[in-house]
C-alpha positions in Angstrom: 0.0 0.0 0.0 2.8 2.4 0.8 4.4 1.9 -2.6 1.1 2.5 -4.4 0.6 5.7 -2.4 4.1 6.9 -3.2 3.6 6.2 -6.9 0.3 8.1 -6.8 1.9 11.0 -5.1 4.7 11.0 -7.7 2.2 11.0 -10.6 0.2 13.9 -9.0 3.5 15.9 -8.6 4.4 15.2 -12.2 1.0 16.5 -13.4 1.1 19.7 -11.2 1.9 23.1 -12.7 4.8 24.8 -10.8 3.0 28.2 -11.0 -0.6 27.5 -10.0 0.2 24.3 -8.1 -2.9 22.7 -9.7 -3.3 19.9 -12.3 -2.1 21.0 -15.7 -4.7 22.7 -17.9 -3.7 23.1 -21.5 0.0 22.4 -20.7 2.4 24.3 -22.9 6.0 23.2 -23.5 8.6 26.0 -23.5 11.9 25.8 -25.6 13.8 25.0 -22.3 11.6 21.9 -21.9 9.7 23.1 -18.9 5.9 22.9 -18.9 3.3 25.3 -17.5 -0.5 25.9 -17.9 -1.4 28.2 -20.8 -3.3 30.5 -18.6 -0.4 30.7 -16.1 2.0 31.6 -19.0 -0.4 34.4 -20.2 -0.5 35.9 -16.8 3.3 35.7 -16.7 3.8 37.2 -20.1 1.4 40.1 -19.4 3.9 41.4 -16.8 6.7 41.4 -19.4 5.7 43.8 -22.2 9.1 43.4 -23.9 8.0 40.0 -25.4 10.6 38.1 -23.4 10.3 36.5 -19.9 12.4 34.3 -17.7 11.4 30.7 -17.3 10.1 30.2 -13.7 12.0 27.0 -13.4 15.5 27.5 -15.0 15.4 31.3 -15.5 16.3 31.0 -19.2 15.0 33.9 -21.2 12.1 32.8 -23.4 10.9 34.7 -26.5 7.1 34.8 -26.8 5.9 33.7 -30.3 4.3 36.2 -32.6 0.9 34.5 -32.2 1.2 34.6 -28.4 1.4 32.0 -25.7 -1.0 29.7 -27.5 1.7 29.2 -30.2 3.9 27.3 -27.8 3.8 23.5 -28.3 1.2 21.5 -26.5 2.6 18.9 -24.1 0.2 16.0 -24.5 2.2 13.8 -22.2 1.3 16.0 -19.2 -2.4 15.3 -19.6 -3.7 12.8 -17.0 -5.7 10.8 -19.5 -2.5 10.3 -21.6 -0.6 8.9 -18.6 -3.2 6.4 -17.9 -2.8 4.9 -21.3 -0.2 2.2 -22.2 1.6 2.5 -25.5 2.9 -0.2 -27.7 6.6 -0.8 -27.4 7.0 -1.4 -31.1 4.7 1.5 -32.1 5.2 4.1 -29.4 2.5 6.4 -30.8 -0.2 3.7 -30.7 -2.0 2.5 -27.6 -1.4 -1.1 -26.6 -5.1 -2.1 -26.2 -4.8 -5.8 -27.0 -3.1 -8.9 -25.5 -1.7 -11.8 -27.5 -2.4 -15.0 -25.6 0.0 -17.1 -27.7 3.0 -14.7 -27.4 2.1 -13.4 -23.9 2.7 -9.7 -24.9 0.7 -6.5 -25.0 0.2 -5.0 -28.5 -1.5 -2.5 -30.7 -3.8 -3.1 -33.6 -0.9 -2.6 -36.0 1.1 -5.4 -34.3 -2.0 -7.6 -34.6 -2.2 -7.1 -38.3 1.6 -7.4 -38.9 2.7 -10.2 -36.6 -0.2 -11.7 -34.6 -2.9 -12.2 -37.3 -3.5 -15.9 -36.6 -2.9 -15.7 -32.8 -5.5 -15.8 -30.1 -5.9 -12.3 -28.6 -8.2 -10.4 -26.2 -8.8 -7.0 -24.8 -5.9 -5.7 -22.7 -8.3 -4.8 -19.8 -9.6 -8.3 -19.6 -6.1 -9.8 -19.6 -5.0 -7.2 -17.0 -7.8 -8.2 -14.7 -6.8 -11.9 -15.0 -3.2 -11.2 -14.4 -4.0 -8.9 -11.5 -5.7 -11.8 -9.7 -2.7 -14.0 -10.3 -0.3 -11.3 -9.1 -2.4 -10.8 -6.0 -1.8 -14.4 -5.2 1.9 -14.0 -5.9 2.0 -11.0 -3.5 0.5 -13.2 -0.8 3.1 -15.9 -1.4 5.9 -13.3 -1.5 4.7 -11.7 1.7 5.0 -15.1 3.4 8.4 -15.6 1.9 9.4 -12.1 3.1 8.2 -12.9 6.6 10.2 -16.1 6.7 13.4 -14.4 5.5 12.8 -11.6 8.0 12.6 -14.2 10.8 16.0 -15.6 9.5 17.4 -12.1 9.4 16.4 -11.6 13.0 17.9 -15.0 14.0 21.2 -14.3 12.3 21.3 -10.8 13.8 20.7 -12.3 17.3 23.4 -14.9 16.6 25.8 -12.1 15.4 25.2 -10.1 18.6 25.7 -13.3 20.7 29.0 -13.9 18.9 30.1 -10.3 19.7 29.2 -10.7 23.3 31.0 -14.1 23.5 34.0 -12.6 21.8 34.2 -9.8 24.4 33.9 -12.3 27.3 36.6 -14.6 25.8 38.9 -11.6 25.2 38.5 -10.7 28.9 39.2 -14.3 29.9 42.3 -14.5 27.8 43.6 -11.2 29.2 43.0 -12.5 32.8 45.0 -15.6 32.0 47.7 -13.5 30.4 47.9 -11.5 33.6 48.1 -14.7 35.7 50.8 -16.1 33.5 52.7 -12.8 33.6 52.6 -12.8 37.4 53.8 -16.4 37.5 56.6 -15.7 35.0 57.7 -12.7 37.0 57.8 -14.8 40.2 59.6 -17.7 38.4 62.0 -15.1 36.9 62.9 -13.6 40.3 63.4 -17.1 41.8 65.6 -18.2 38.9 67.7 -15.0 39.1 68.1 -15.4 42.9 69.1 -19.0 42.6 71.6 -18.1 39.8 73.0 -15.3 42.0 73.5 -17.7 45.0 75.2 -20.4 42.9 77.4 -17.9 41.1 78.5 -16.3 44.4 79.4 -19.7 45.8 81.5 -20.5 42.7 83.1 -17.1 42.8 84.1 -17.5 46.5 85.7 -20.9 45.7 87.6 -19.4 42.8 88.8 -16.5 45.1 90.2 -19.0 47.7 92.0 -21.1 45.0 93.4 -18.0 43.4 94.8 -16.6 46.7 96.6 -19.9 47.3 98.0 -20.1 43.8 99.2 -16.5 44.0 101.1 -17.3 47.3 102.8 -20.3 45.6 103.6 -18.2 42.6 105.2 -15.6 44.8 107.4 -18.2 46.6 108.5 -19.8 43.3 109.4 -16.4 41.9 111.5 -15.5 44.9 113.4 -18.8 44.6 113.9 -18.2 40.9 115.3 -14.8 41.5 117.7 -16.1 44.3 119.1 -18.8 42.0 119.6 -16.3 39.2 121.4 -13.8 41.5 123.7 -16.5 42.7 124.6 -17.5 39.1 125.0 -13.9 38.1 127.4 -13.1 41.1 129.6 -16.1 40.5 130.7 -16.2 44.1 131.7 -19.6 45.1 130.3 -19.5 48.6 127.0 -18.2 47.4 126.8 -20.8 44.7 127.5 -23.6 47.2 124.8 -22.3 49.5 122.1 -21.9 46.9 123.0 -25.3 45.4 122.5 -26.9 48.8 119.1 -25.2 49.1 118.1 -26.5 45.7 119.0 -30.1 46.6 117.8 -30.3 50.2 115.9 -27.2 51.1 113.0 -25.2 49.7 114.3 -25.5 46.2 114.3 -29.3 46.2 112.4 -31.0 43.4 109.8 -32.3 46.0 109.3 -28.9 47.5 108.9 -27.2 44.1 106.6 -29.9 42.8 104.4 -29.4 45.9 104.1 -25.7 45.3 103.3 -26.3 41.6 100.5 -28.9 42.2 99.0 -27.6 45.4 95.3 -26.6 45.1 95.2 -27.4 41.4 92.9 -30.3 42.0 90.1 -27.8 43.0 90.6 -25.1 40.4 87.6 -24.8 38.0 85.8 -27.8 39.4 82.5 -25.9 40.1 80.4 -25.7 36.8 77.5 -23.2 36.2 74.6 -24.8 34.3 71.0 -23.7 33.6 68.3 -26.3 33.1 65.0 -25.4 31.3 62.5 -27.6 29.4 61.3 -24.9 27.0 59.1 -27.1 24.7 57.2 -28.5 27.7 56.7 -25.1 29.2 55.3 -23.6 26.0 53.0 -26.6 25.6 51.6 -26.1 29.1 51.2 -22.4 28.4 49.2 -23.1 25.3 47.0 -25.5 27.2 46.4 -22.9 29.9 45.7 -20.0 27.5 43.3 -22.1 25.4 42.4 -21.7 21.8 39.4 -20.5 19.8 37.3 -22.9 17.7 34.5 -22.3 15.2 31.4 -24.3 15.9 28.9 -24.9 13.1 25.3 -24.4 14.4 22.5 -25.9 12.4 19.7 -23.4 12.0 16.3 -24.6 10.7 15.5 -22.5 7.7 12.0 -22.7 6.2 11.7 -23.8 2.6 10.9 -20.7 0.6 9.9 -21.1 -3.0 9.3 -18.0 -5.1 7.0 -19.2 -7.9 7.0 -17.5 -11.3 4.1 -18.1 -13.7 5.1 -19.4 -17.1 3.4 -21.3 -19.8 3.7 -25.1 -20.5 5.2 -25.8 -24.0 2.8 -28.6 -24.7 -0.4 -26.7 -23.8 -0.3 -22.8 -24.0 -3.4 -22.6 -21.7 -1.6 -24.5 -18.9 0.6 -22.9 -16.4 3.1 -24.6 -14.0 1.5 -23.6 -10.8 3.9 -25.0 -8.2 7.0 -27.2 -7.9 7.2 -29.2 -4.6 10.3 -31.3 -3.7 9.2 -34.6 -2.0 12.4 -36.5 -1.7 15.9 -36.3 -3.0 14.8 -38.2 -6.1 11.2 -37.1 -6.7 9.3 -33.8 -7.1 5.6 -33.0 -7.6 4.7 -30.5 -10.4 1.3 -29.0 -10.4 -0.2 -27.7 -13.7 -3.0 -25.2 -13.3 -5.3 -24.8 -16.4 -6.9 -21.5 -17.4 -8.6 -19.5 -14.7 -11.9 -20.2 -16.5 -11.6 -23.9 -15.8 -11.6 -25.9 -12.5 -9.2 -28.5 -11.2 -5.5 -29.1 -11.6 -3.1 -31.8 -12.8 -0.3 -33.0 -10.5 2.5 -35.2 -11.8 5.3 -36.8 -9.8 8.7 -36.8 -11.6 11.9 -38.7 -10.8 15.3 -37.1 -11.2 15.7 -38.8 -14.6 12.6 -37.0 -15.9 10.2 -39.9 -15.9 6.6 -39.5 -14.7 6.1 -41.7 -11.6 2.4 -40.8 -10.9 -0.3 -38.5 -12.2 -3.6 -37.4 -10.8 -6.1 -34.5 -11.1 -7.3 -32.6 -8.1 -7.0 -29.2 -6.5 -3.6 -29.5 -4.8 -3.0 -25.8 -4.2 -3.9 -26.1 -0.5 -1.4 -28.9 -0.1 1.6 -27.3 -1.8 1.4 -23.7 -0.8 
């Protein structure tokens, strides 16, 4: 109804004169292609004695013909009675007042004589009334289909909102788990660093003690080396005898020197610093804790919607395929409705290979709609 009212309003606006705001009376077409009532143009021209006036719509300057406003061209298309007519597509200047039943097309008398002479035809008004009744049924079916689709739209919209809400909740959950893991990682990091510091300190203390002992031994061996070198350099017999005796029996003996050389060496670099971590296992446990998203397929019961289009049966021009109704994966019922002037309908059951399985005549419209 809203569409019809809009179309009616558009037609009324199209037929309204911009000057008097009333339906066109004797519409005149100006050179600028704008249309006004003849009386309105006469009133407008009377206020411009120069013979020229601006178009009220586009302001283009218009020259009044020598014979006056009546000499402007008549705009027949702006007459209401002309808009109510339907013109032939092949002959635009002729009214399409006939309907060819065989070709399913509106036509004019010229078309009838030229191309449809032996065809069945009828008055366009009668055909229009018949098709109007069919289209009204189609409107009812389409309204049901629109209602079903609107329900599905509402369901999908609700599911869409539910997914958004679920997404927000899961994001919050993941962020909370992230915070928990971060706190645990920070704690484990602090513990690992403290343990590493303690172990490193213990190893360092051991190295300090060993290094102190080795440095003392090194100092004694260096002094002994210097004493022997000084005795050799001096060449004094008494000094050489004394130093030689020390090297054989005293602090320079092979046993004493060997003891200084090997003392504490058994403990040097024995402590080893090692860090143990099972990275793969830790990451796997982290993935398990964080979780993962998964898409779930939800089956939604959608109503079977069939938009039926009227068309003619090839074998019988007077018979229409009224409805196609799937029964199983391999069979379908097809309802043939004869002319509106006759009663009853033929229903045939077809298999997928095109063979007729069953045929019977009855009014099956109530069953298949």
